[in-house]
TORGU-425592 format. One line per field, with one value per residue (C-alpha): x negated, z negated, y; residue number from 1. Coordinates in steps of 0.25 Angstrom, whole numbers, plus 2048, in hexadecimal, padded with zeros to 3 digits. Layout:
# residues N
u: (X | ...)
w: (Z | ...)
v: (Y | ...)
resi: (NUM | ...)
//
This chain:
# residues 138
u: (6A5 | 6A0 | 6A8 | 69C | 6A0 | 6AE | 6B0 | 6BB | 6BA | 6C0 | 6CB | 6CD | 6D7 | 6D3 | 6C6 | 6BB | 6AF | 6A2 | 69D | 690 | 688 | 687 | 67E | 689 | 690 | 696 | 6A0 | 6AC | 6B7 | 6C5 | 6C9 | 6D8 | 6D8 | 6CA | 6C7 | 6B9 | 6B5 | 6A9 | 6A6 | 69C | 693 | 69C | 6A8 | 6AB | 6A9 | 6AA | 6A5 | 6AF | 6A3 | 6A0 | 6AE | 6B2 | 6BE | 6BE | 6C1 | 6C0 | 6B3 | 6AC | 6AD | 6B2 | 6AD | 6B8 | 6B3 | 6B7 | 6C5 | 6C8 | 6C3 | 6CD | 6D8 | 6D5 | 6D6 | 6E3 | 6E9 | 6E2 | 6DB | 6E7 | 6EC | 6F1 | 6FF | 700 | 700 | 6F7 | 703 | 70A | 70D | 702 | 708 | 708 | 6F9 | 6F4 | 6FB | 6F5 | 6E7 | 6E8 | 6EB | 6DE | 6D5 | 6DB | 6D1 | 6D0 | 6CF | 6DD | 6D8 | 6CD | 6D4 | 6DF | 6EB | 6E5 | 6D8 | 6E1 | 6E8 | 6DB | 6D6 | 6E2 | 6E2 | 6D3 | 6D5 | 6E0 | 6D8 | 6CC | 6D5 | 6DC | 6CE | 6C9 | 6BE | 6BF | 6B4 | 6AE | 6A7 | 69D | 69B | 698 | 68E | 686 | 686 | 680 | 676 | 671)
w: (409 | 40D | 40A | 402 | 3F7 | 3F6 | 3EE | 3EB | 3DD | 3DA | 3CF | 3D1 | 3DB | 3E6 | 3EB | 3E4 | 3E7 | 3E2 | 3D9 | 3D3 | 3CE | 3BF | 3B7 | 3B6 | 3C4 | 3CA | 3C8 | 3D3 | 3D5 | 3D9 | 3E7 | 3E2 | 3D5 | 3D3 | 3C6 | 3C4 | 3C0 | 3BB | 3C3 | 3BE | 3C6 | 3C4 | 3CB | 3D9 | 3E2 | 3F1 | 3F9 | 404 | 40E | 40B | 40D | 41B | 421 | 428 | 437 | 440 | 446 | 43B | 42D | 42F | 425 | 41D | 423 | 431 | 42C | 425 | 432 | 43A | 430 | 431 | 440 | 440 | 436 | 43C | 42F | 426 | 41C | 420 | 425 | 41D | 40E | 407 | 400 | 40E | 410 | 414 | 422 | 424 | 41E | 428 | 434 | 431 | 42E | 43B | 443 | 43C | 43D | 447 | 445 | 436 | 430 | 42B | 423 | 41B | 41A | 410 | 40E | 401 | 409 | 413 | 407 | 402 | 40F | 411 | 403 | 403 | 411 | 40C | 3FF | 407 | 411 | 406 | 400 | 40E | 40D | 41B | 423 | 42A | 435 | 42C | 424 | 431 | 436 | 429 | 429 | 438 | 433 | 429)
v: (B91 | B84 | B77 | B72 | B7C | B76 | B6A | B60 | B5A | B4D | B4E | B5D | B62 | B6C | B71 | B78 | B81 | B7F | B8A | B86 | B7A | B77 | B6E | B63 | B65 | B72 | B7C | B7D | B86 | B82 | B88 | B86 | B8E | B93 | B8B | B87 | B79 | B72 | B65 | B5B | B52 | B46 | B4C | B47 | B54 | B55 | B61 | B63 | B64 | B55 | B50 | B4A | B44 | B37 | B36 | B2A | B2F | B37 | B3E | B4C | B56 | B5D | B6A | B66 | B61 | B6E | B75 | B6D | B70 | B7E | B7E | B77 | B81 | B8D | B90 | B8F | B86 | B78 | B77 | B6A | B69 | B5F | B5A | B55 | B47 | B3D | B3C | B4B | B4C | B41 | B48 | B55 | B50 | B48 | B55 | B5B | B4F | B45 | B3A | B3A | B2C | B29 | B1D | B25 | B33 | B32 | B3B | B40 | B44 | B4C | B53 | B57 | B5C | B64 | B69 | B6D | B74 | B7C | B80 | B84 | B8C | B93 | B97 | B9B | B91 | B8A | B91 | B85 | B8C | B93 | B86 | B7F | B89 | B89 | B79 | B7A | B83 | B7A)
resi: (1 | 2 | 3 | 4 | 5 | 6 | 7 | 8 | 9 | 10 | 11 | 12 | 13 | 14 | 15 | 16 | 17 | 18 | 19 | 20 | 21 | 22 | 23 | 24 | 25 | 26 | 27 | 28 | 29 | 30 | 31 | 32 | 33 | 34 | 35 | 36 | 37 | 38 | 39 | 40 | 41 | 42 | 43 | 44 | 45 | 46 | 47 | 48 | 49 | 50 | 51 | 52 | 53 | 54 | 55 | 56 | 57 | 58 | 59 | 60 | 61 | 62 | 63 | 64 | 65 | 66 | 67 | 68 | 69 | 70 | 71 | 72 | 73 | 74 | 75 | 76 | 77 | 78 | 79 | 80 | 81 | 82 | 83 | 84 | 85 | 86 | 87 | 88 | 89 | 90 | 91 | 92 | 93 | 94 | 95 | 96 | 97 | 98 | 99 | 100 | 101 | 102 | 103 | 104 | 105 | 106 | 107 | 108 | 109 | 110 | 111 | 112 | 113 | 114 | 115 | 116 | 117 | 118 | 119 | 120 | 121 | 122 | 123 | 124 | 125 | 126 | 127 | 128 | 129 | 130 | 131 | 132 | 133 | 134 | 135 | 136 | 137 | 138)
//
């Protein structure tokens, strides 16, 4: 599955999978508990493939950040919890992405990235090689 089908909805915890479009918005299914929710067009929704992390040289797509975490963790869940201290989170993230912009990437962003990675890893949705190949073909 592509990250373009995975959504973060402001005001709703966790990640959602796009199910179908409706007249007034779309239907999404929670990756956490499987509940379906109607999301209207006024909701602030972000597709994970459109999110990037600031570095000092460029904006790194979230897919690439997840791939770096996956390499570091050998495909397993992260060794750090998203509930760890600010200092521990920043230290972990600097190991994964040494040149991330510390002024523009907040601890809350790092928590989200770690939580999202663990959710996607749990659901076995971290197949980036296939997604990369399909993007190159386009």
